[in-house]
N, C-alpha and C positions, 0 to 999 in steps of 0.2 A: 504494500500500500504506500502511496506517496507520503513523504514525511509531513507535508503541510496539511494532510488530512487526519493525522494521528492526534489523539488527545494530548494536551500539554504535558500531563504527568508521564505519558509513555515517551514523548520526545525527550524529556529530561532524563529519564532512566537510560534511554539509548545513548544520549550524549555522555553520561557518566560511564557507561559501559565502553563506548568507543575510546574514551580517555584511558580507561583501565587497560584495554587491549593494546593501545599504543605504548603504554608504559610496561607492557608484558606482565601486568599484575593479573594473572589468570584466575587466581582465587577470587579476587574482587569481581572480575568479569563474570565468573560463574555464578557468584552470589546475585549479581544484578540480573543475569538471565533467569534465575529462579524467581526473583522478585517480579520480573515481567511476566513470567508464566503464571504466577499466582494472581496477577491482575488480568490474565486471560489473553496475553500477547506472546507471540513467538518471534524473537529477533532474527533478522536475516542480514548477513554481512556480505558486502561485495566491494569491488574496487572503487566504486564511487561513494561508498559510505554505507551506513546501516539504516535499515528501516524495520518494520515489523508487520506481521499479519495476525489476525485473530486466530486463536487456538480453537479448533473445532472439537467439540466435547468428546465424541466417540470415534475411536480409530476403527471404523468398520466401513464396508462398502455400502452402507445404507444411504438412501437418497438424501436424507436430512443433512449429511455432511458435505454435499457436493458444492464445489466452487464454480462449476462449469457455466452457471447462468451469469456469472460476473464476466466483465470484459477481460480479454487477455492483457497481461502486463509485461510479458516478455515474448520474444519470437518463438522460443522452443523450451519445452520441459523435457529434460533427459531423465528417464526413469529406470532405475535398476532395483532388483530385489535381492536382499540378503537373507538366505535361509541356512545354507550350509556352504562349505568350500570357501573359507576365508582367503586363500591364496588367489582365487579367481577374482574376488572382489577387489583385493589389493592391486592386482595387475590392471584391472579395468580403471580404477580410480586414479592410479598413478599415471596411466596413459592419457586420460582425460586432462589431468593436471598439466601434462606436457604439451598436448595438442589441444589448446583451448579453442572452442568454437568462436568464429569471427562474427558473432551477432549476440544480441541480448538473450541470455538463457538462464535457466535454473537447473539444479540437480535435485531430483526427488529420490530419496533412498527409502524403500519400504523394508523395514526390519521385520520379517515375517517369522517371529519367534525363532531367531537364528540360534545355531548351536555354538555361537561365539559372540564376543563383544565387538560391535561394529565401531565403537568410538575410537579406539587406538588406530584402527585401519584408516578411518577418515582423517584423523589428525596427521598421520604419517604421509598422506597422499600428496600434500602440497597443492591442494586445490585453490584456485583463485577466488572462490566464493564458498560460503558455508552452505552445505546442502540442507534441504528440508528433510528431516528424518522422521518418518512415521513409524511408530512402534505398535505392532499388533500384540494383543494379550495372548492369543493362541494362534496356531498355525492356520492361516487362511487358505493356503494353496495358491496355485498359479492365477486362477481367475479372480479370486477374492483380493489377493495382494495387488495385482495389476489394476483392478478396478479402483481400489482404494487410492493408489497413486494417481490414476487418471483423474479421479474426481477431486483430488486436492491440488491439481496442477494449475498453473497460471499461464501456460504457454498458448500461443496461437496454434502451435502444433505440439503434440505430445509424442515423444519417441520412446518406445519400449525397447530396451537393449538387454540382451543376455550377457552375463559376465564371462561367457566363453569367448566373447569378442574382445580384441585388443586394438583400440584405435592407433593408427600410425600416422594420422593426419586429422584434419578437421572434417569429420564425417557428417556433422550436424548441418553445416551451411548448404552443401549440395542436396541433402535430403529435404530440407525445408524448401529449397528452390522448386522441388517437384510440385509444391502447392501453389506456385504462381498460376498454374492452370486451375481455374475456379471449379472445374469439374472433378478434380481429384480429391477424394476423401481419405484415402489410405495409400501409403507408399512404403517401399522398403528396398533393401538391397538384394532380396531374393524373392522370387514369386513362382507360382505354379498355375497350371491350366488343366482343364479336364474336358473330355468330350461327353462324359456321362454323369459327372458329379460323384463318381465312386473311385476312379483311378486318377490320381493327380500326378503330373510330371513337371519337371522344371521348365520354366518358360524364359525366353530371352527378355532383355529390357523392353519396356513398352507396357501396354495395357495387359493385365492378367486377370485371372479369375480370383486369385487370393494371394496375399502377401504373407511370407513366412515370418514367424515370430522372433527369429534371432535379432532382427532389427526392423521394427515395425512402427511407422509414424501415422498418426491420425489427426485430421483437422479438428479443431475445437468444436465447430458446428456439427460435425459428424458424431463426436462424442456426446454432445447434447442430445442428439437424436436417438442413439442406441444405448446410452447410459454406461457402457463398459462391457466387460466380459462376463458371461454367465458364470456365477460363482460355483456352479456344479463342476466346472472344469478345473478340478484341483490339480490334475496333471497337465503339463503344457501341451502335449501332442494333440493336434487337430483343433485346439482352441483358437488358433490363428485363422483356420478356415471359417469357423463359426463367426468370428468377429468380422472378417473380411466380407462374408456374405451379408451380414447384418448392415454394414456400412453401404454396400452396393445396393441392397434392397431399399435403403433409405434415399437412394438417388444419386450417389456419387460413384466415381470409377476408382479402380485400384490399378496402381502402376508399379512395375519394377524399375528402379533407377539403373543408371550405369553403375559400374563397379565403385564401391565406396572404399576409402582408405582404412580398412580394418583387416586384421588377421583373425581367422577362425581357429580356435583351439578346441581341445576335447570338450564335448558337451556333457558335463557331468550329470546334468539332470536325466540324461539317457544312460550313460555308461555306469553310473553308480548303482543302478538297479539290476537285479537278476533278470535274465532273459524272459522268463515266464511272467514276472511281475510287470515289466514294462510293456510286454505284448498285451497283457490283460488290460492294463490301464489305457493303452492306446486304442484298443478295440472298443472299450466302453465309451471313450470320448468320441470315436468315429460314429458309433451307433447313435449317440446323442446328436451329433451333427446331422446324420441322415434323417433322424426323426423330424428335424426342423426344416431341412433344406433338400432332402432327397428328391422331392418332386418339383423343385424349382429349376427346371431346365432353362427357363427364360433368363436366369441369371448367368448362364454359361455363355462365354463369348463365341464358342464354336461347338455347339451341341451336335453330337452324332445322332443319326436316326434312332429313335426309340423302338427297339424290337420287342419290348416286353408286352 
């Protein structure tokens, strides 16, 4: 929120906290953060100074905590989830701190009841801004945690990124540029297409049937229309298909961009599970997708003849 719109007491506490941070008086800065939180405000620090946003009471994907009806305040919200695998989170945050996006952005970190403390990793990353950290009381799963982050974002575009990716350049600016086309509602570095809505194959850059969730960006207006990811998709596989089809059903197109400056590493959300468990979870999600979209051949760009 702009500084001139904050209550005077909040502005005073922010000024005191900025002075404490400049003096490296971290204990005082933490105490002032706690004082702001007690007053219902969450400080946000950036290169141009500090501001604050209201704390929303319930860290859940419930409609009541959504900020999406408010106007965007930054160009992009980059969202990651911390649940397990602290090394992957550290690698991603360190890379973002090195390859800073060339536009106004925020970093939203959803701590989905992680198996480790995220704070030391954030502090060690050398980020140019302080991330918005949302802490879930219990494990929400992929759909719930992503929806929580999306509904708390302030970006004109929200970018969901998996921590298996390592940026080696500014991947945010070219991704946001895809939305210069007003028809585009969802975009990403990887996309798929299908002739029957059941078998999906990798698609080249351009318009696609769905964007893969490794790096998936959504226009704010599209998020308002669809609300987020179905919370029943606790596992990540095929949740990106469901979100893509929901956005396209709301009237927007999906595009795969050209190559983005990122390196893909081992996807531990897949490799950390036994074969039978990940297959079971994948199939369950795909059946859920088919229940909703299996008969919507009108949403396929190149439907094959229906022989059923």
